[in-house]
C-alpha positions as MATLAB code, in Angstrom:
seq = 'XXXXXXXXXXXXXXXXXXXXXXXXXXXXXXXXXXXXXXXXXXXXXXXXXXXXXXXXXXXXXXXXXXXXXXXXXXXXXXXXXXXXXXXXXXXXXXXXXXXXXXXXXXXXXXXXXXXXXXXXXXXXXXXXXXXXXXXXXXXXXXXXXXXXXXXXXXXXXXXXXXXXXXXXXXXXXXXXXXXXXXXXXXXXXXXXXXXXXXXXXXXXXXXXXXXXXXXXXXXXXXXXXXXXXXXXXXXXXXXXXXXXXXXXXXXXXXXXXXXXXXXXXXXXXXXXXXXXXXXXXXXXXXXXXXXXXXXXXXXXXXXXXXXXXXXXXXXXXXXXXXXXXXXXXXXXXXXXXXXXXXXXXXXXXXXXXXXXXXXXXXXXXXXXXXXXXXXXXXXXXXXXXXXXXXXXXXXXXXXXXXXXXXXXXXXXXXXXXXXXXXXXXXXXXXXXXXXXXXXXXXXXXXXXXXXXXXXXXXXXXXXXXXXXXXXXXXXXXXXXXXXX';
ca = [
     165.209  152.303   94.169;
     164.048  155.421   93.785;
     163.673  154.963   90.051;
     161.160  152.548   90.497;
     158.817  155.273   91.349;
     159.344  156.561   87.801;
     159.642  153.251   85.740;
     156.701  151.119   87.271;
     154.158  154.057   85.863;
     156.249  154.755   82.734;
     156.473  150.912   81.742;
     152.773  150.437   82.546;
     152.108  153.324   80.140;
     154.067  151.782   77.360;
     151.602  148.513   77.782;
     149.225  150.795   76.935;
     150.427  151.141   73.698;
     149.521  147.464   73.106;
     146.333  146.861   74.968;
     143.067  147.870   74.504;
     139.452  147.748   76.048;
     138.685  148.121   80.112;
     142.024  146.157   80.816;
     143.671  149.288   80.483;
     141.767  150.514   83.314;
     142.991  147.441   85.862;
     146.461  148.263   84.687;
     146.008  151.786   85.254;
     144.736  151.564   88.650;
     147.332  148.450   89.679;
     150.245  150.629   88.607;
     149.334  153.595   90.579;
     148.464  151.255   93.555;
     152.036  149.461   93.543;
     153.440  153.008   93.495;
     151.630  153.781   96.780;
     152.656  150.821   98.140;
     156.117  151.483   97.482;
     155.732  154.870   98.813;
     154.180  153.557  102.006;
     157.206  150.845  102.128;
     159.820  153.691  101.933;
     158.140  155.551  104.612;
     158.398  152.484  106.789;
     161.663  151.677  106.172;
     162.833  155.194  107.357;
     166.453  154.446  105.754;
     166.138  156.853  102.995;
     169.655  157.050  101.711;
     169.629  153.373  100.176;
     166.983  154.339   97.935;
     168.712  156.961   96.248;
     169.838  156.747   92.608;
     173.376  158.390   91.354;
     174.131  157.441   87.821;
     176.498  159.065   85.418;
     174.446  160.004   82.614;
     176.243  163.043   80.451;
     179.512  163.213   82.384;
     181.093  165.344   79.692;
     178.470  167.730   80.310;
     178.065  167.293   84.136;
     174.530  165.920   83.755;
     173.215  162.753   86.270;
     170.713  160.882   86.393;
     170.324  162.106   90.346;
     167.502  161.201   92.177;
     167.735  161.841   96.111;
     164.854  161.005   98.557;
     164.455  163.126  101.572;
     161.431  164.591  104.078;
     160.151  167.086  101.430;
     160.313  164.621   98.161;
     158.990  161.918   99.887;
     155.844  163.678  101.200;
     155.717  165.192   97.427;
     155.635  161.948   96.514;
     153.217  160.310   98.702;
     150.840  163.223   97.419;
     151.266  161.760   94.200;
     151.199  158.198   94.550;
     148.290  158.557   96.938;
     145.914  161.050   94.657;
     146.451  158.997   91.530;
     144.432  155.807   92.099;
     142.113  158.125   93.218;
     142.149  160.419   90.100;
     142.076  157.285   88.259;
     139.211  155.606   90.108;
     137.039  158.882   89.478;
     137.867  158.128   85.856;
     135.561  155.215   85.990;
     132.527  157.589   85.926;
     133.548  158.527   82.512;
     133.708  156.446   79.374;
     136.616  158.350   77.423;
     137.253  157.312   73.607;
     140.659  155.634   73.445;
     141.091  154.734   77.140;
     144.502  152.808   76.527;
     145.704  156.803   75.262;
     143.851  158.437   78.318;
     145.153  156.164   80.844;
     148.520  155.875   79.221;
     148.873  159.743   79.129;
     147.802  159.617   83.128;
     150.635  157.236   84.021;
     153.316  158.863   82.078;
     152.482  161.997   83.958;
     152.887  160.117   87.412;
     155.856  158.980   86.077;
     157.335  162.716   85.336;
     155.627  164.193   88.430;
     157.558  161.773   90.367;
     160.957  162.553   88.366;
     160.324  166.355   89.159;
     159.964  165.720   92.950;
     163.193  163.047   92.938;
     165.406  164.881   90.834;
     168.733  166.236   92.207;
     170.521  167.272   88.854;
     169.279  170.447   87.522;
     168.560  169.614   83.827;
     167.393  166.240   84.855;
     164.540  168.241   87.088;
     164.030  170.451   84.009;
     163.816  167.639   81.373;
     160.651  165.348   84.057;
     159.297  169.341   84.356;
     158.644  169.734   80.635;
     157.849  165.771   80.427;
     155.040  166.636   82.814;
     153.465  169.177   80.693;
     153.137  167.065   77.782;
     150.739  164.605   79.120;
     148.543  166.912   80.606;
     148.256  169.064   77.344;
     147.018  166.153   75.218;
     144.446  165.138   77.956;
     142.935  168.682   77.907;
     143.206  169.167   73.906;
     141.629  165.688   73.384;
     139.075  165.561   75.986;
     138.367  168.926   77.240;
     135.194  171.289   76.496;
     134.228  173.940   74.097;
     137.221  176.081   73.026;
     139.821  173.493   74.320;
     142.406  173.943   71.472;
     142.742  177.669   72.300;
     142.462  177.355   76.038;
     144.917  174.352   75.527;
     147.356  176.408   73.741;
     147.359  179.638   76.210;
     148.141  176.992   78.597;
     151.022  175.497   76.976;
     152.340  179.255   75.619;
     152.187  180.238   79.372;
     154.007  177.183   80.774;
     156.261  176.585   77.884;
     157.413  180.571   78.219;
     158.001  179.914   81.883;
     160.046  176.832   81.466;
     162.308  178.844   79.025;
     163.134  181.164   81.803;
     163.890  178.741   83.858;
     165.933  176.931   81.944;
     168.260  180.326   81.157;
     168.619  180.597   84.832;
     169.406  176.901   85.319;
     172.438  177.189   82.249;
     173.559  180.620   83.401;
     174.002  179.035   87.408;
     175.780  175.461   85.799;
     177.931  178.162   83.827;
     179.305  179.541   87.125;
     179.971  176.281   89.092;
     184.006  175.798   88.834;
     186.013  173.255   87.350;
     184.273  171.454   84.265;
     180.632  172.727   85.573;
     178.037  170.759   87.034;
     174.060  170.638   87.383;
     174.349  168.864   90.612;
     171.739  170.544   93.098;
     174.786  171.255   95.699;
     177.148  172.310   93.033;
     174.448  175.028   92.152;
     173.569  175.902   95.513;
     177.474  176.566   96.064;
     177.705  179.204   93.359;
     177.969  182.874   94.768;
     176.418  185.350   92.608;
     176.584  189.482   92.730;
     173.695  191.253   93.974;
     172.604  191.943   90.092;
     172.611  188.258   88.863;
     170.958  186.904   91.846;
     168.362  189.087   91.381;
     167.888  188.219   87.759;
     168.418  184.655   88.298;
     165.667  184.940   91.053;
     162.847  186.533   88.743;
     163.666  184.152   85.852;
     163.139  181.108   88.302;
     159.903  182.637   90.108;
     157.906  183.597   86.908;
     158.596  179.901   85.843;
     157.378  178.400   89.098;
     154.710  180.717   89.797;
     152.898  180.512   86.073;
     152.968  176.674   87.293;
     151.576  177.313   90.873;
     149.544  180.034   89.697;
     150.284  183.087   91.473;
     148.815  186.568   90.607;
     149.253  188.019   87.921;
     150.462  185.049   86.153;
     146.978  183.371   86.651;
     145.193  184.118   83.988;
     145.942  180.587   82.097;
     144.554  178.836   84.826;
     140.770  179.408   85.391;
     139.730  178.597   81.734;
     142.155  175.661   81.623;
     140.508  173.964   85.009;
     137.215  174.757   83.783;
     137.100  172.886   80.238;
     139.639  170.439   81.213;
     137.917  166.701   81.587;
     136.981  166.051   85.741;
     140.303  164.051   85.786;
     142.572  166.674   83.864;
     141.642  168.974   86.498;
     142.451  166.854   89.466;
     145.831  166.253   87.949;
     146.643  169.806   87.009;
     145.063  171.192   90.635;
     145.808  168.220   93.254;
     149.290  167.689   91.838;
     150.820  169.529   88.893;
     150.594  173.025   91.011;
     152.599  171.734   93.365;
     155.470  171.383   91.235;
     155.920  175.376   91.324;
     156.040  175.602   95.093;
     158.289  172.912   95.540;
     160.612  174.263   92.906;
     160.383  177.416   95.091;
     161.404  176.005   98.070;
     163.809  173.173   96.456;
     165.333  175.105   93.745;
     164.950  179.008   93.818;
     165.514  180.025   97.501;
     168.753  177.843   98.234;
     170.221  178.682   94.836;
     170.115  182.844   95.352;
     170.238  183.122   98.901;
     171.991  186.367   97.771;
     168.340  188.346   97.235;
     166.181  187.028  100.554;
     165.686  190.410  101.475;
     164.287  191.604   98.164;
     161.585  189.057   97.797;
     159.212  191.620   99.268;
     157.579  192.239   95.862;
     157.034  188.131   95.219;
     155.463  188.189   98.676;
     152.824  191.180   97.952;
     152.009  189.591   94.512;
     151.117  186.333   96.429;
     149.150  188.001   99.092;
     147.402  190.258   96.630;
     146.545  186.637   94.854;
     145.142  185.445   97.972;
     142.425  188.429   98.499;
     141.945  189.178   94.241;
     141.066  185.015   93.470;
     139.146  184.960   96.841;
     136.677  187.545   95.541;
     136.088  186.681   91.983;
     135.464  183.139   93.325;
     132.495  184.811   95.565;
     131.230  186.508   92.191;
     131.147  182.907   90.502;
     128.646  180.803   89.812;
     129.928  177.996   87.972;
     131.352  175.111   90.512;
     134.225  174.495   88.479;
     135.455  178.131   88.302;
     134.635  178.749   92.084;
     136.832  175.868   92.772;
     139.444  177.005   90.302;
     139.411  180.842   91.746;
     139.796  179.426   95.237;
     142.747  177.557   94.291;
     144.556  180.734   93.000;
     143.688  181.949   96.444;
     145.079  179.232   98.636;
     148.314  178.845   96.788;
     148.895  182.659   97.492;
     148.681  182.116  100.713;
     151.355  178.802  100.590;
     153.756  180.899   98.285;
     153.550  183.960  100.429;
     154.334  181.752  103.594;
     157.194  179.955  102.480;
     158.605  182.903  101.070;
     158.874  184.393  104.860;
     161.975  181.794  104.898;
     160.850  180.632  108.399;
     160.272  177.151  109.798;
     156.847  177.656  110.060;
     156.402  179.182  106.592;
     158.406  176.081  105.068;
     156.507  173.608  107.617;
     152.781  175.246  106.682;
     153.451  175.438  103.329;
     154.344  171.738  103.031;
     151.373  170.421  105.300;
     149.128  172.783  103.042;
     150.502  171.705   99.692;
     149.326  168.110  101.185;
     145.908  169.201  102.348;
     145.356  171.364   99.206;
     145.719  168.570   96.949;
     143.544  166.137   99.089;
     140.881  168.820   99.079;
     140.747  170.118   95.724;
     140.770  166.453   94.164;
     137.510  165.848   96.604;
     135.935  169.537   95.622;
     136.275  168.627   91.867;
     135.238  164.608   92.066;
     132.044  166.131   93.862;
     131.498  168.733   91.127;
     132.204  165.915   88.564;
     129.357  163.655   90.459;
     126.689  166.838   90.505;
     127.502  167.591   86.709;
     126.976  163.849   85.579;
     124.048  163.624   87.334;
     122.005  167.001   86.378;
     123.880  168.055   83.330;
     124.722  171.313   84.886;
     127.358  173.060   87.000;
     125.603  176.214   87.800;
     124.630  177.030   91.476;
     121.365  178.705   90.224;
     120.119  175.227   88.831;
     120.765  173.234   91.851;
     119.406  172.694   95.320;
     117.813  170.420   97.967;
     120.349  167.505   96.776;
     121.186  166.746  100.392;
     117.184  165.209  100.503;
     117.811  162.234   98.185;
     121.895  162.163   98.468;
     122.633  162.051  102.660;
     125.738  160.438  101.944;
     127.138  162.699   99.516;
     125.873  165.686  101.417;
     127.937  164.152  104.767;
     131.281  163.617  102.915;
     130.817  166.866  100.903;
     130.488  168.700  104.077;
     133.946  167.314  105.821;
     135.995  168.095  102.450;
     134.118  171.486  102.302;
     134.934  172.288  105.770;
     138.406  171.229  105.184;
     139.076  173.793  102.371;
     137.553  176.293  104.739;
     140.533  175.408  107.465;
     138.166  174.490  110.141;
     140.020  173.128  113.519;
     140.907  169.518  113.246;
     140.662  169.331  109.683;
     143.634  169.088  107.421;
     143.061  172.929  106.159;
     143.506  174.633  109.371;
     147.007  173.499  110.343;
     148.531  174.439  107.469;
     146.729  177.715  106.950;
     147.488  178.731  110.823;
     151.359  178.137  110.304;
     151.268  179.992  107.022;
     149.409  183.078  108.660;
     151.857  182.955  111.757;
     154.787  183.021  109.397;
     153.348  185.923  107.642;
     152.586  187.506  110.595;
     155.591  187.636  111.965;
     156.846  188.806  108.430;
     154.601  191.837  108.744;
     151.660  192.395  110.455;
     149.916  194.157  107.815;
     150.854  191.686  105.342;
     149.017  189.095  107.693;
     145.894  191.234  108.049;
     145.301  191.158  104.353;
     146.277  187.380  103.810;
     144.256  186.510  107.077;
     141.098  187.644  104.778;
     141.587  184.401  103.235;
     139.847  182.807  106.321;
     136.479  185.025  105.546;
     136.272  184.689  102.283;
     137.229  181.239  101.924;
     134.206  180.216  104.057;
     132.005  182.817  101.879;
     132.427  181.046   98.360;
     132.437  177.493  100.367;
     129.521  177.868  102.358;
     127.227  179.223   99.374;
     128.194  176.411   96.954;
     127.283  173.975   99.644;
     124.244  175.920  100.960;
     123.129  176.574   97.243;
     123.497  173.033   96.088;
     122.686  170.766   99.139;
     120.048  172.943  100.742;
     116.807  174.924   99.518;
     113.924  173.553   97.135;
     114.428  170.598   94.828;
     114.195  170.951   91.297;
     113.054  169.167   88.117;
     116.902  168.633   87.665;
     117.590  167.586   91.551;
     114.653  166.271   92.793;
     115.417  162.371   91.785;
     119.210  162.986   92.316;
     120.947  159.399   93.138;
     122.990  158.891   95.776;
     126.791  157.706   96.125;
     127.391  154.249   94.372;
     129.749  151.908   96.213;
     132.943  153.044   94.389;
     131.740  157.026   94.638;
     131.355  156.521   98.553;
     134.930  154.643   98.821;
     136.720  157.407   96.555;
     135.145  160.174   98.662;
     135.159  158.312  102.032;
     139.023  157.883  101.728;
     139.400  161.573  101.050;
     137.043  162.617  104.197;
     139.403  160.152  106.482;
     142.753  161.983  104.823;
     140.982  165.630  105.704;
     140.303  164.613  109.387;
     143.686  162.314  110.098;
     146.026  164.787  109.125;
     144.071  167.840  110.789;
     143.902  165.569  114.064;
     147.596  164.199  113.654;
     149.698  166.615  111.616;
     152.733  165.816  113.485;
     153.617  162.668  111.168;
     154.020  165.374  108.623;
     156.027  167.876  110.588;
     158.471  164.749  111.442;
     158.882  163.637  108.202;
     159.357  166.960  106.765;
     161.669  168.739  109.803;
     165.155  167.555  108.499;
     164.721  168.718  104.738;
     162.890  171.710  106.297;
     166.136  172.308  108.284;
     168.798  171.591  105.796;
     167.042  174.197  103.338;
     167.027  176.858  105.662;
     170.331  176.341  106.567;
     171.521  176.394  102.854;
     169.721  179.993  102.366;
     170.319  181.662  105.843;
     173.471  179.951  106.611;
     172.093  179.338  110.529;
     170.905  176.528  112.448;
     167.180  176.387  112.833;
     164.923  174.774  114.818;
     162.275  172.817  113.634;
     158.866  172.535  114.725;
     157.873  170.348  117.815;
];
């Protein structure tokens, strides 16, 4: 049954080859809605094992078409399938040339993303990982802004280079499995390496995942790519695709090389540096997209540092913060898209007074912005609190530096809101149109999600706890209690 999460968007993408015009929008939104409904049905069934798919694919090479559902993969599937209808809905603000190609690429990416989060075979995981790169590359290269070819090429080189390092590590681990060798995830977990080999595997895979997240100093492709990509491409990259890297660290990297869990200090240090470095740069920016792009690097650095502490709080905080960040950043980029579409600029100095003529936008923008700032009773607060708690247990000085994100994030987010919503209007903003019904519905759904997760995060903990405990037991070899 889990294979349906991949087949539905993939078959719908193939339909785009023969269907043209506005019908493609209907198929795209319908397909993504079916996947979301299927996800909800899976959660309500509370019987994940019956949804697993295990097929012999290339048995001579130890490669299986294995898809496994647990709490972690289910939450990532939920995030993907929740955000895709929203992202497709926001695309109705634009009249893309060749919409059948555009929506076909979006659905192809959805299929690949679901494959990444469900795969329990190393080679299958790698194949879906690479397949997810192809659609977003075309989306950015075809519908991006100025210098899109050069910027997209840099993005491709970075991500493909990281993927090759990851492939080398996976093949090496495969060759260490006993007998005829296997890419099955548990077989890879069971490999025992000497310290030097484990150290190399750790860094090969961490760099591959860190580029995708991205973590300092592997982030330099991200700001330009986010800024020049079409709005929907930016939402796909920031809302879902970067979660592939965090998920990879949790699911594949840390359980595969527990031999070096005490040598992860450099990775935590790089992550914390990224938290502060990106936040300071965000404060200096004047382009709305670039501010949010750098804020994303800062938030992801905190998630990376938290999960690398290898504690229940770190893992649970990382999971809920992945969900929260995905929801918040898509909402923020949609607000930027609405503003840019109406006033033809993203420069803060050219905005002001929008709240006077667009109160609905101002209210919903405020809720999403407060979630990003991590105000209590919003989704961002829960994950950030757990992550900082985990980092504090790792080291008080490290937590003190990482905790600066609370101040810096408030500075750049409140600055965005103040300069765009308040102050005097100008010739560009004095006749700003408030949200239409479709835009209001999309932002309202996002705002409700911000508040629901903030008020009642326990359902996330309940779903994730068994998977978190299993992964941490695999890493530490001991029973760890979940968050209650």
